[in-house]
LOVOLUM-803732 format. One record per residue: residue number from 1; residue in one letter; z, y, x of N, C-alpha, C in turn. Coordinates in pm, 1 decimal. Layout:
+-----+-----+----------+----------+----------+----------+----------+----------+----------+----------+----------+
:   n : res :      n.z :      n.y :      n.x :     ca.z :     ca.y :     ca.x :      c.z :      c.y :      c.x :
+-----+-----+----------+----------+----------+----------+----------+----------+----------+----------+----------+
: NUM :   a :        Z :        Y :        X :        Z :        Y :        X :        Z :        Y :        X :
...
+-----+-----+----------+----------+----------+----------+----------+----------+----------+----------+----------+
***
This chain:
+-----+-----+----------+----------+----------+----------+----------+----------+----------+----------+----------+
:   n : res :      n.z :      n.y :      n.x :     ca.z :     ca.y :     ca.x :      c.z :      c.y :      c.x :
+-----+-----+----------+----------+----------+----------+----------+----------+----------+----------+----------+
:   1 :   m :   4782.5 :   1385.0 :   -783.8 :   4747.7 :   1372.5 :   -644.8 :   4595.4 :   1377.4 :   -633.4 :
:   2 :   a :   4544.5 :   1456.0 :   -540.8 :   4401.0 :   1470.6 :   -520.9 :   4345.3 :   1346.1 :   -451.9 :
:   3 :   p :   4215.2 :   1319.8 :   -465.2 :   4156.0 :   1201.3 :   -401.1 :   4177.1 :   1198.4 :   -249.9 :
:   4 :   s :   4169.3 :   1315.3 :   -185.8 :   4188.8 :   1316.9 :    -40.8 :   4333.4 :   1285.1 :     -4.8 :
:   5 :   d :   4428.9 :   1326.0 :    -90.0 :   4568.9 :   1292.9 :    -66.4 :   4593.1 :   1143.1 :    -82.0 :
:   6 :   a :   4528.8 :   1083.1 :   -180.0 :   4542.8 :    939.6 :   -201.7 :   4484.5 :    860.9 :    -85.2 :
:   7 :   a :   4371.0 :    905.6 :    -33.2 :   4308.6 :    837.8 :     80.2 :   4396.4 :    850.6 :    205.1 :
:   8 :   a :   4455.9 :    967.3 :    223.6 :   4543.9 :    988.1 :    338.4 :   4668.4 :    901.4 :    327.4 :
:   9 :   a :   4722.7 :    887.9 :    206.8 :   4840.7 :    804.1 :    186.6 :   4807.6 :    657.5 :    211.9 :
:  10 :   t :   4690.9 :    613.0 :    168.9 :   4648.4 :    475.3 :    192.2 :   4629.5 :    450.0 :    341.0 :
:  11 :   a :   4568.7 :    545.3 :    411.0 :   4547.2 :    530.7 :    555.0 :   4679.8 :    524.7 :    628.8 :
:  12 :   a :   4774.8 :    607.1 :    588.1 :   4905.5 :    607.4 :    654.0 :   4978.2 :    476.2 :    629.4 :
:  13 :   t :   4967.6 :    422.5 :    509.9 :   5033.0 :    295.4 :    478.0 :   4971.3 :    182.3 :    558.7 :
:  14 :   e :   4839.0 :    179.6 :    568.1 :   4771.5 :     75.1 :    646.1 :   4805.0 :     88.7 :    793.8 :
:  15 :   d :   4817.4 :    211.7 :    840.7 :   4852.4 :    238.4 :    979.0 :   4991.4 :    183.9 :   1010.2 :
:  16 :   k :   5086.2 :    207.0 :    921.8 :   5221.9 :    156.7 :    940.8 :   5225.9 :      5.0 :    930.4 :
:  17 :   t :   5141.9 :    -50.3 :    845.8 :   5135.8 :   -196.3 :    830.8 :   5093.6 :   -260.8 :    961.5 :
:  18 :   v :   4993.0 :   -206.5 :   1026.4 :   4947.7 :   -259.7 :   1155.6 :   5061.1 :   -251.0 :   1256.7 :
:  19 :   a :   5132.2 :   -139.1 :   1257.5 :   5240.6 :   -119.1 :   1353.4 :   5352.4 :   -221.3 :   1333.3 :
:  20 :   v :   5386.9 :   -250.7 :   1209.9 :   5495.9 :   -344.8 :   1181.9 :   5452.2 :   -489.0 :   1203.7 :
:  21 :   v :   5336.0 :   -526.0 :   1154.2 :   5288.2 :   -664.7 :   1162.2 :   5264.5 :   -706.6 :   1306.9 :
:  22 :   a :   5231.0 :   -613.4 :   1392.9 :   5203.0 :   -645.5 :   1532.7 :   5322.1 :   -711.9 :   1601.0 :
:  23 :   y :   5442.7 :   -679.6 :   1558.8 :   5562.2 :   -733.4 :   1622.6 :   5606.8 :   -867.9 :   1565.0 :
:  24 :   l :   5536.9 :   -921.6 :   1467.5 :   5576.4 :  -1046.4 :   1403.1 :   5506.3 :  -1166.0 :   1466.6 :
:  25 :   t :   5561.7 :  -1221.6 :   1567.6 :   5512.6 :  -1339.8 :   1638.4 :   5366.5 :  -1325.6 :   1681.8 :
:  26 :   l :   5312.1 :  -1430.1 :   1736.0 :   5173.6 :  -1430.8 :   1783.2 :   5075.8 :  -1419.2 :   1665.8 :
:  27 :   i :   5108.6 :  -1485.8 :   1556.3 :   5021.2 :  -1480.3 :   1438.3 :   5016.2 :  -1338.3 :   1383.0 :
:  28 :   g :   5129.7 :  -1270.5 :   1380.1 :   5133.8 :  -1132.1 :   1334.6 :   5052.9 :  -1040.6 :   1423.9 :
:  29 :   f :   5059.5 :  -1064.3 :   1554.7 :   4981.7 :   -983.9 :   1649.6 :   4832.4 :  -1000.8 :   1625.4 :
:  30 :   i :   4790.3 :  -1124.4 :   1604.2 :   4647.9 :  -1151.0 :   1578.3 :   4606.0 :  -1088.7 :   1445.9 :
:  31 :   a :   4690.3 :  -1100.9 :   1343.8 :   4659.8 :  -1039.8 :   1213.7 :   4650.1 :   -888.1 :   1226.6 :
:  32 :   a :   4738.9 :   -828.3 :   1305.8 :   4735.9 :   -683.5 :   1325.2 :   4607.8 :   -639.3 :   1395.3 :
:  33 :   i :   4557.5 :   -720.6 :   1485.1 :   4430.4 :   -687.8 :   1551.7 :   4318.4 :   -682.0 :   1448.2 :
:  34 :   f :   4315.0 :   -779.3 :   1358.0 :   4210.9 :   -779.5 :   1254.9 :   4228.1 :   -663.0 :   1158.1 :
:  35 :   l :   4351.7 :   -631.2 :   1123.6 :   4375.1 :   -514.9 :   1037.0 :   4332.4 :   -386.6 :   1106.6 :
:  36 :   h :   4356.3 :   -380.0 :   1236.1 :   4322.7 :   -260.7 :   1313.9 :   4170.7 :   -242.1 :   1326.5 :
:  37 :   q :   4095.6 :   -350.7 :   1317.9 :   3949.5 :   -341.5 :   1328.0 :   3890.7 :   -259.7 :   1213.5 :
:  38 :   n :   3953.1 :   -267.8 :   1094.7 :   3901.0 :   -195.5 :    978.4 :   3917.1 :    -44.9 :    991.7 :
:  39 :   r :   4031.7 :     -1.0 :   1040.5 :   4058.3 :    141.9 :   1053.4 :   4137.7 :    163.7 :   1181.4 :
:  40 :   k :   4070.0 :    206.7 :   1285.2 :   4135.4 :    226.5 :   1413.9 :   4212.4 :    358.4 :   1412.8 :
:  41 :   t :   4340.6 :    349.7 :   1445.7 :   4425.7 :    467.5 :   1450.6 :   4505.1 :    467.3 :   1580.7 :
:  42 :   q :   4554.3 :    582.4 :   1617.2 :   4633.4 :    592.9 :   1739.6 :   4764.9 :    516.2 :   1728.8 :
:  43 :   l :   4828.1 :    523.1 :   1612.4 :   4955.5 :    454.1 :   1594.3 :   4937.6 :    302.1 :   1604.7 :
:  44 :   g :   4836.5 :    249.9 :   1539.7 :   4809.8 :    106.8 :   1546.3 :   4776.2 :     61.4 :   1686.8 :
:  45 :   a :   4693.0 :    137.6 :   1756.1 :   4655.2 :    103.4 :   1892.9 :   4776.8 :    106.3 :   1985.7 :
:  46 :   f :   4862.7 :    205.5 :   1966.5 :   4983.5 :    216.9 :   2048.9 :   5070.5 :     92.8 :   2033.3 :
:  47 :   h :   5096.4 :     52.1 :   1911.1 :   5184.5 :    -62.2 :   1888.4 :   5121.3 :   -193.4 :   1932.6 :
:  48 :   l :   4991.5 :   -207.6 :   1918.0 :   4924.9 :   -327.8 :   1968.7 :   4936.9 :   -335.5 :   2121.1 :
:  49 :   r :   4920.1 :   -222.7 :   2189.1 :   4936.3 :   -220.7 :   2335.3 :   5079.9 :   -252.1 :   2374.6 :
:  50 :   q :   5177.0 :   -199.6 :   2298.8 :   5317.6 :   -225.4 :   2327.5 :   5349.4 :   -374.4 :   2318.0 :
:  51 :   v :   5302.8 :   -437.9 :   2212.1 :   5329.9 :   -580.3 :   2192.9 :   5263.1 :   -662.2 :   2303.1 :
:  52 :   l :   5140.8 :   -628.1 :   2336.4 :   5070.4 :   -700.2 :   2442.7 :   5145.6 :   -685.1 :   2574.7 :
:  53 :   g :   5190.9 :   -565.8 :   2605.5 :   5266.5 :   -542.6 :   2728.7 :   5396.8 :   -619.9 :   2731.5 :
:  54 :   m :   5467.3 :   -622.2 :   2618.3 :   5593.4 :   -697.4 :   2612.1 :   5568.7 :   -847.0 :   2627.4 :
:  55 :   a :   5462.8 :   -897.1 :   2566.8 :   5432.0 :  -1039.6 :   2576.1 :   5395.6 :  -1078.1 :   2719.3 :
:  56 :   l :   5314.5 :   -996.9 :   2783.9 :   5275.9 :  -1026.2 :   2922.3 :   5395.0 :  -1016.7 :   3016.5 :
:  57 :   t :   5481.8 :   -919.4 :   2993.2 :   5602.5 :   -906.2 :   3074.4 :   5693.3 :  -1027.1 :   3054.8 :
:  58 :   g :   5705.3 :  -1073.1 :   2932.1 :   5788.1 :  -1189.8 :   2904.6 :   5734.4 :  -1315.5 :   2970.4 :
:  59 :   v :   5604.2 :  -1331.8 :   2968.0 :   5543.1 :  -1450.1 :   3030.0 :   5555.0 :  -1442.5 :   3181.5 :
:  60 :   a :   5531.7 :  -1324.1 :   3238.4 :   5536.9 :  -1308.7 :   3383.6 :   5679.1 :  -1326.6 :   3436.6 :
:  61 :   g :   5778.7 :  -1285.8 :   3360.0 :   5916.3 :  -1295.5 :   3406.5 :   5989.2 :  -1418.6 :   3360.4 :
:  62 :   s :   5920.9 :  -1508.7 :   3297.3 :   5985.1 :  -1627.3 :   3242.1 :   6011.8 :  -1731.4 :   3350.7 :
:  63 :   p :   6136.1 :  -1774.1 :   3362.7 :   6165.5 :  -1879.3 :   3461.4 :   6129.3 :  -2018.9 :   3411.6 :
:  64 :   s :   6078.9 :  -2031.6 :   3289.3 :   6046.0 :  -2163.5 :   3235.7 :   5925.8 :  -2226.2 :   3306.1 :
:  65 :   r :   5852.9 :  -2147.7 :   3383.3 :   5740.3 :  -2203.3 :   3459.2 :   5791.2 :  -2287.8 :   3574.4 :
:  66 :   c :   5916.2 :  -2271.4 :   3607.9 :   5976.2 :  -2340.2 :   3721.2 :   6018.5 :  -2480.4 :   3679.5 :
:  67 :   s :   5984.0 :  -2578.6 :   3759.1 :   6027.9 :  -2714.7 :   3726.8 :   6161.0 :  -2740.2 :   3796.3 :
:  68 :   a :   6254.3 :  -2795.7 :   3724.0 :   6387.3 :  -2823.8 :   3779.0 :   6380.6 :  -2944.6 :   3870.0 :
:  69 :   g :   6478.3 :  -2954.2 :   3956.3 :   6485.0 :  -3067.2 :   4048.3 :   6519.4 :  -3194.9 :   3975.2 :
:  70 :   s :   6540.4 :  -3301.6 :   4048.9 :   6567.8 :  -3431.4 :   3988.4 :   6703.9 :  -3436.3 :   3920.3 :
:  71 :   s :   6792.8 :  -3341.3 :   3954.2 :   6924.8 :  -3343.2 :   3892.9 :   6921.5 :  -3293.2 :   3749.0 :
:  72 :   g :   6811.9 :  -3230.7 :   3708.9 :   6800.1 :  -3181.2 :   3572.8 :   6861.2 :  -3043.8 :   3553.2 :
:  73 :   s :   6919.6 :  -2990.2 :   3656.4 :   6981.8 :  -2858.0 :   3648.1 :   6874.9 :  -2751.0 :   3650.7 :
:  74 :   s :   6893.3 :  -2648.9 :   3569.0 :   6794.4 :  -2541.6 :   3566.0 :   6846.3 :  -2416.1 :   3635.0 :
:  75 :   s :   6946.1 :  -2431.3 :   3721.8 :   6999.3 :  -2315.6 :   3793.1 :   6898.7 :  -2271.6 :   3899.2 :
:  76 :   p :   6901.0 :  -2144.0 :   3934.8 :   6804.6 :  -2093.5 :   4033.3 :   6812.3 :  -2164.3 :   4167.4 :
:  77 :   s :   6930.3 :  -2214.1 :   4206.6 :   6941.7 :  -2279.8 :   4336.9 :   6869.0 :  -2414.1 :   4340.9 :
:  78 :   s :   6852.9 :  -2479.4 :   4226.4 :   6785.8 :  -2608.4 :   4224.6 :   6639.9 :  -2596.7 :   4182.3 :
:  79 :   c :   6591.6 :  -2475.7 :   4171.0 :   6454.7 :  -2453.5 :   4127.0 :   6356.9 :  -2487.7 :   4238.6 :
:  80 :   s :   6252.1 :  -2558.4 :   4204.3 :   6154.5 :  -2598.3 :   4307.0 :   6025.6 :  -2519.1 :   4296.2 :
:  81 :   c :   6030.7 :  -2405.5 :   4227.3 :   5909.4 :  -2325.4 :   4217.1 :   5891.6 :  -2239.4 :   4341.8 :
:  82 :   s :   5776.1 :  -2185.2 :   4362.7 :   5749.1 :  -2109.4 :   4483.3 :   5796.4 :  -1965.3 :   4476.9 :
:  83 :   g :   5838.9 :  -1918.5 :   4360.0 :   5883.6 :  -1780.3 :   4343.7 :   6021.1 :  -1759.1 :   4402.8 :
:  84 :   s :   6054.8 :  -1634.2 :   4428.8 :   6184.1 :  -1599.0 :   4483.8 :   6280.1 :  -1561.9 :   4372.1 :
:  85 :   w :   6403.4 :  -1609.0 :   4378.7 :   6504.1 :  -1578.2 :   4276.5 :   6594.9 :  -1466.0 :   4322.3 :
:  86 :   a :   6570.6 :  -1410.5 :   4436.4 :   6660.2 :  -1307.6 :   4492.5 :   6661.3 :  -1182.6 :   4416.8 :
+-----+-----+----------+----------+----------+----------+----------+----------+----------+----------+----------+
***
């Protein structure tokens, strides 16, 4: 294998590593950001953006921000948050 082939194989492996590690919890996402700083690639950037988008969507759509009423029920009808459940 020529030196340029070895460098390309190493870059591809590191690129895939960033893509996979990004999806492993919050710690994995942070680790992937640091790995991505060393060698910025389109594949790594794409997956980091995907994970960030999924995390923000999950937080924005999470009903856990809603405090339940005094009955302790977490059904939408007893929710006292200001958002609409419709």
